[in-house]
DOSE-637619 format. One record per residue: residue number from 1; y, x, z of N, C-alpha, C, O, CB in turn. Coordinates in steps of 0.2 Angstrom, whole numbers. Glycine has a CB too. Layout:
N
   semar     n_y     n_x     n_z    ca_y    ca_x    ca_z     c_y     c_x     c_z     o_y     o_x     o_z    cb_y    cb_x    cb_z
     NUM       Y       X       Z       Y       X       Z       Y       X       Z       Y       X       Z       Y       X       Z
...
REM end
This chain:
157
   semar     n_y     n_x     n_z    ca_y    ca_x    ca_z     c_y     c_x     c_z     o_y     o_x     o_z    cb_y    cb_x    cb_z
       1      -8       4      -1       0       0      -2       8       3       0      13       0       1       1      -6       3
       2       5      13      -2      13      14      -2      12      17      -8      10      22     -10      17      19       5
       3      13      10     -14      14      15     -21      20       9     -20      21       3     -18       6      16     -29
       4      22      12     -23      30       9     -22      28       2     -31      30      -4     -33      40      19     -24
       5      26       4     -31      22      -3     -38      19      -6     -33      19     -11     -37      16      -1     -45
       6      16      -7     -29      13     -13     -25      19     -17     -21      18     -23     -20       8     -10     -19
       7      27     -13     -20      31     -17     -14      34     -19     -19      38     -25     -18      35     -14      -7
       8      34     -16     -25      40     -21     -32      37     -29     -29      41     -33     -28      38     -19     -43
       9      28     -30     -30      25     -35     -34      28     -41     -24      31     -46     -22      13     -33     -39
      10      26     -34     -21      30     -40     -11      36     -42     -13      35     -48     -15      31     -36      -2
      11      42     -39     -13      48     -40     -14      48     -43     -18      51     -48     -16      51     -36     -14
      12      46     -42     -26      45     -51     -33      40     -59     -28      41     -65     -29      38     -47     -44
      13      34     -54     -24      37     -62     -24      38     -66     -15      37     -71     -13      30     -66     -28
      14      40     -58     -12      48     -62      -8      52     -67     -10      53     -73      -8      52     -57      -6
      15      57     -63     -14      65     -66     -17      62     -73     -20      66     -78     -20      71     -60     -24
      16      54     -73     -23      53     -79     -28      51     -85     -19      54     -90     -18      45     -76     -37
      17      47     -85     -17      46     -89     -11      52     -90      -6      52     -96      -5      40     -87      -8
      18      57     -87      -2      63     -86       0      67     -91      -4      69     -96      -2      64     -78      -2
      19      69     -88     -12      71     -94     -13      70     -98     -17      75    -100     -20      75     -94     -13
      20      64    -102     -18      64    -109     -18      65    -115     -13      66    -121     -13      60    -109     -21
      21      62    -109      -6      62    -111       1      70    -113       3      71    -118       7      60    -104       6
      22      76    -108       0      83    -110       1      83    -118      -6      87    -123      -4      88    -101      -2
      23      80    -117     -10      82    -125     -14      81    -129     -12      84    -134     -12      81    -127     -18
      24      73    -128      -8      71    -134      -4      74    -137       3      72    -143       5      66    -134      -3
      25      75    -134       4      76    -136      12      86    -137      13      90    -133      12      73    -126      18
      26      87    -142      14      96    -144      17      97    -140      22      93    -140      27      99    -151      21
      27     102    -137      21     103    -130      26     112    -128      23     116    -132      20      95    -121      24
      28     111    -123      25     116    -119      23     117    -110      23     120    -106      26     121    -122      27
      29     112    -111      17     110    -101      17     106    -101      20     101    -100      16     115     -95      21
      30     105    -101      22      99     -94      28      93     -92      26      89     -89      30      97     -96      37
      31      90     -94      22      87     -91      19      86     -84      10      82     -80       9      85     -97      20
      32      92     -87       6      96     -85       2      96     -78       2      94     -75      -3     101     -88       2
      33     100     -74       7     103     -67      10      97     -65      10      96     -59       8     108     -66      17
      34      90     -68      13      84     -63      12      82     -63       8      78     -58       7      79     -64      14
      35      83     -67       1      81     -67      -6      82     -62      -8      78     -58     -10      83     -72     -11
      36      89     -62      -8      94     -56     -14      94     -49      -9      98     -45     -11     105     -60     -16
      37      89     -49      -4      88     -42      -1      80     -39      -3      77     -34      -2      88     -43       8
      38      77     -47      -6      68     -46      -8      70     -43     -15      67     -38     -16      62     -54     -10
      39      76     -45     -19      79     -42     -24      81     -38     -26      79     -35     -31      83     -43     -26
      40      87     -36     -19      88     -27     -20      81     -25     -19      79     -24     -24      94     -21     -13
      41      75     -24     -12      73     -18     -14      67     -18     -20      65     -13     -21      71     -15      -8
      42      65     -26     -23      61     -24     -30      65     -19     -34      63     -15     -38      59     -30     -36
      43      71     -20     -34      73     -16     -43      73      -9     -37      74      -4     -41      83     -18     -50
      44      73      -8     -32      70       0     -29      63       3     -31      61       9     -32      69      -1     -21
      45      60      -4     -32      53      -2     -32      52      -1     -39      47       1     -42      47      -8     -30
      46      58      -3     -43      53      -2     -50      56       2     -50      55       4     -56      52      -7     -57
      47      61       8     -46      64      12     -48      61      19     -45      64      24     -45      71      10     -48
      48      51      17     -43      50      22     -39      54      23     -33      51      28     -30      51      27     -42
      49      61      20     -27      63      24     -20      54      21     -16      49      17     -16      72      20     -14
      50      58      29     -14      53      27      -6      52      21      -4      56      16      -6      55      30       1
      51      48      20       0      46      12       2      51      12      10      55       7      11      33      10       4
      52      52      16      14      58      18      21      64      14      17      66       8      18      61      28      24
      53      68      18      10      71      19       9      72       9       4      77       6       2      69      26       7
      54      66       6       3      69       2       0      68      -2       8      72      -7       7      65       0      -7
      55      65      -2      15      65      -7      18      73      -7      25      74      -8      31      56      -6      20
      56      76      -3      20      81       1      24      87      -5      20      92      -8      22      81      13      21
      57      85      -5      16      92      -9       6      91     -15      10      95     -16      15      88     -11      -6
      58      84     -18       9      82     -27      12      85     -26      14      90     -26      10      77     -30      14
      59      86     -26      22      86     -27      27      96     -26      28      99     -29      33      81     -22      31
      60      99     -22      24     106     -20      26     108     -22      20     114     -20      20     109     -13      28
      61     107     -24      15     107     -29      11     107     -37      12     111     -41       9     103     -28       7
      62     101     -39      17     100     -43      21     103     -47      24     104     -53      23      99     -41      24
      63     106     -43      28     111     -45      35     118     -45      32     122     -49      35     111     -38      40
      64     120     -39      26     126     -39      22     128     -49      17     133     -50      16     125     -31      17
      65     122     -53      15     124     -57      10     124     -60      16     127     -65      16     121     -58       3
      66     118     -58      22     121     -67      27     127     -65      30     126     -67      36     116     -72      34
      67     130     -63      30     137     -60      34     145     -66      29     149     -70      30     137     -47      31
      68     143     -63      25     145     -63      21     146     -71      16     150     -72      12     142     -58      20
      69     139     -75      19     138     -82      15     138     -85      21     137     -91      21     130     -84       9
      70     140     -82      30     142     -87      34     147     -93      36     145     -98      39     143     -86      36
      71     155     -90      32     160     -94      32     161     -99      26     164    -105      26     166     -90      33
      72     158     -96      20     154    -101      18     152    -109      18     154    -115      16     150     -98      20
      73     145    -107      23     143    -109      25     145    -114      31     143    -120      31     141    -106      25
      74     149    -112      36     154    -117      40     159    -118      37     165    -117      38     156    -115      47
      75     157    -121      31     164    -121      30     162    -129      25     165    -135      25     169    -113      26
      76     157    -126      23     153    -133      18     149    -139      23     148    -145      21     145    -130      14
      77     146    -135      33     144    -137      35     148    -141      39     146    -146      42     141    -135      37
      78     158    -140      39     160    -140      41     164    -150      39     166    -155      42     162    -134      40
      79     165    -147      33     168    -153      25     165    -156      24     167    -160      20     169    -152      17
      80     155    -158      30     151    -163      27     155    -168      30     159    -168      35     143    -163      27
      81     153    -173      25     153    -181      30     145    -183      33     139    -182      31     155    -190      23
      82     147    -185      39     144    -185      45     142    -194      44     137    -197      45     149    -182      53
      83     146    -196      42     144    -206      42     142    -208      39     143    -206      33     148    -210      41
      84     139    -211      38     139    -216      30     135    -212      22     135    -213      16     150    -217      28
      85     131    -207      26     125    -205      24     118    -207      26     115    -204      31     127    -201      25
      86     115    -209      24     107    -211      24     106    -218      31     108    -223      29     102    -203      26
      87     105    -217      35     104    -223      40     111    -219      43     111    -221      49      96    -224      47
      88     113    -218      43     121    -216      47     124    -223      45     126    -226      49     127    -208      44
      89     124    -225      38     128    -230      35     129    -237      38     133    -241      36     126    -231      29
      90     123    -237      44     123    -245      47     128    -243      54     131    -247      57     112    -250      50
      91     130    -239      55     133    -237      61     140    -244      57     142    -245      51     134    -226      63
      92     143    -247      65     146    -253      63     144    -257      62     148    -261      65     148    -253      59
      93     140    -259      60     134    -263      56     134    -268      59     135    -266      65     125    -260      56
      94     135    -277      60     131    -283      59     125    -281      59     123    -276      55     133    -287      53
      95     119    -285      66     112    -283      65     111    -293      69     115    -296      72     108    -273      69
      96     105    -295      67     104    -301      71      96    -297      73      93    -293      69     105    -310      66
      97      94    -300      82      88    -297      84      81    -304      82      79    -309      85      90    -294      93
      98      79    -300      78      75    -306      74      68    -302      83      70    -307      87      71    -304      60
      99      64    -299      86      60    -300      91      64    -295      96      66    -290      95      52    -297      88
     100      66    -301     103      71    -300     110      70    -291     111      65    -288     112      69    -307     118
     101      78    -290     110      76    -282     117      75    -283     122      79    -287     125      82    -276     120
     102      69    -280     124      68    -282     135      73    -279     135      76    -277     130      61    -278     141
     103      76    -277     142      77    -270     149      74    -265     151      68    -265     152      77    -272     155
     104      78    -260     151      75    -253     152      75    -254     148      70    -257     146      69    -252     155
     105      79    -251     142      79    -245     137      70    -249     130      68    -248     124      77    -234     143
     106      67    -253     134      62    -255     127      67    -256     121      73    -257     121      58    -263     127
     107      61    -255     116      60    -256     110      62    -263     107      58    -267     110      53    -254     109
     108      67    -268     104      65    -277     101      67    -271      93      69    -265      92      73    -287     104
     109      65    -278      89      68    -277      80      75    -281      75      77    -286      75      60    -280      76
     110      75    -277      74      83    -280      71      86    -281      64      88    -275      62      88    -278      72
     111      87    -284      62      89    -285      54      94    -283      54      98    -284      59      88    -291      50
     112      96    -280      48     101    -277      47     104    -277      39     104    -271      37     100    -272      49
     113     107    -281      34     104    -282      28      97    -285      26      95    -290      29     105    -277      26
     114      94    -281      20      89    -285      20      86    -279      24      82    -277      19      86    -289      13
     115      85    -274      31      79    -269      32      80    -271      42      84    -273      46      81    -258      28
     116      74    -269      41      71    -271      49      70    -264      52      66    -261      49      63    -276      50
     117      76    -261      59      76    -261      62      70    -259      71      67    -264      71      79    -264      60
     118      69    -256      74      66    -254      80      74    -255      81      78    -256      76      60    -246      81
     119      77    -255      90      81    -259      91      80    -257      98      75    -257     100      79    -266      88
     120      87    -254     104      86    -254     108      97    -255     111     102    -253     110      79    -248     109
     121      94    -258     113     103    -261     118     105    -254     120     100    -250     120     103    -268     127
     122     113    -251     121     117    -248     124     115    -245     131     113    -240     133     121    -251     124
     123     118    -253     134     116    -250     141     112    -252     143     114    -254     149     119    -249     146
     124     105    -254     142      98    -253     143      96    -263     146      92    -266     149      98    -245     151
     125     101    -267     142     101    -274     146      95    -277     139      92    -274     134     111    -281     147
     126      96    -284     142      91    -287     135      96    -292     134     101    -296     137      82    -290     136
     127      93    -291     127      95    -293     121      93    -300     115      92    -299     109      92    -287     119
     128      93    -305     117      87    -313     115      87    -313     108      92    -310     105      91    -323     118
     129      81    -316     104      81    -315      98      86    -319      96      89    -322     100      74    -316      95
     130      90    -321      87      94    -322      85     100    -323      91     101    -328      94      92    -325      81
     131     103    -317      92     108    -315      97     111    -310      91     107    -306      88     105    -312     107
     132     118    -309      90     122    -305      83     124    -301      89     127    -302      94     129    -308      76
     133     122    -291      82     121    -286      88     129    -282      84     132    -285      79     111    -281      89
     134     132    -275      86     134    -272      81     130    -266      84     129    -265      90     142    -273      80
     135     128    -262      77     127    -252      75     133    -249      80     139    -250      80     129    -248      64
     136     128    -245      84     132    -243      90     129    -234      86     132    -228      86     129    -247     101
     137     122    -237      82     124    -228      83     115    -228      81     112    -232      83     129    -224      94
     138     112    -221      76     105    -221      76     102    -215      76     103    -210      72     102    -225      71
     139      98    -217      83      92    -210      84      86    -206      79      81    -208      82      88    -213      91
     140      85    -204      76      78    -206      72      75    -212      68      76    -212      62      75    -207      76
     141      72    -214      69      69    -221      67      69    -230      70      65    -235      69      63    -219      67
     142      76    -229      75      79    -234      80      88    -233      79      91    -228      79      75    -233      88
     143      89    -238      80      97    -239      81      98    -242      86      95    -247      88      99    -243      76
     144     107    -240      92     104    -244      97     114    -246      95     119    -243      93      99    -241     106
     145     110    -255      98     115    -258      98     121    -264     107     121    -264     113     112    -261      92
     146     125    -268     100     127    -266     107     128    -277     106     124    -280     103     137    -257     110
     147     133    -280     110     131    -287     106     137    -288     105     141    -288     110     127    -292     108
     148     141    -292      96     142    -290      95     151    -296      96     156    -298      92     138    -285      90
     149     149    -300     105     155    -304     103     159    -303     110     163    -305     113     153    -313     101
     150     154    -295     110     158    -290     116     159    -286     111     156    -286     105     154    -287     123
     151     169    -281     116     173    -274     113     167    -271     112     162    -272     115     180    -270     119
     152     167    -266     108     163    -262     107     163    -255     111     168    -252     110     164    -262     102
     153     158    -252     114     157    -249     117     159    -240     113     157    -236     109     150    -251     120
     154     162    -240     116     164    -229     114     158    -229     111     152    -231     112     164    -221     123
     155     160    -222     104     155    -223     102     147    -220     104     146    -222     110     157    -221      96
     156     141    -216     104     135    -213     107     135    -206     105     133    -205      99     128    -218     106
     157     136    -198     110     132    -192     105     125    -190     108     122    -186     105     138    -186     106
REM end
């Protein structure tokens, strides 16, 4: 495994897998810097550079690319809208309780638009079937609701 030609294939494979991984996952440029470092290692291996030098360059290029992309990743994360995407679009919507929500954090069932969601009340109070509620938060596959007749509570963090 000390042959630079073998390492060329190792680095090339790593760059390919990391690049595909970056494209397949939602995130902020976490795997891309390591893919760039692996490409640098591939180039050195093609020219027959010693393995120690390849590792040093791969680590240095990966770290440098990671640090260079951090400001862009932070800006993209900060500017990304958090409301109105995916299930979070339901926050603020009215729903009707289909199966009563028992007291103590038990789950009931609500219908919002044409979707049915497992639901819990924001304060753990029971909510009767047929009641109108407002969605105040989405937690995974369930919604947190509050009776629509009362003033809405502050957002749940």
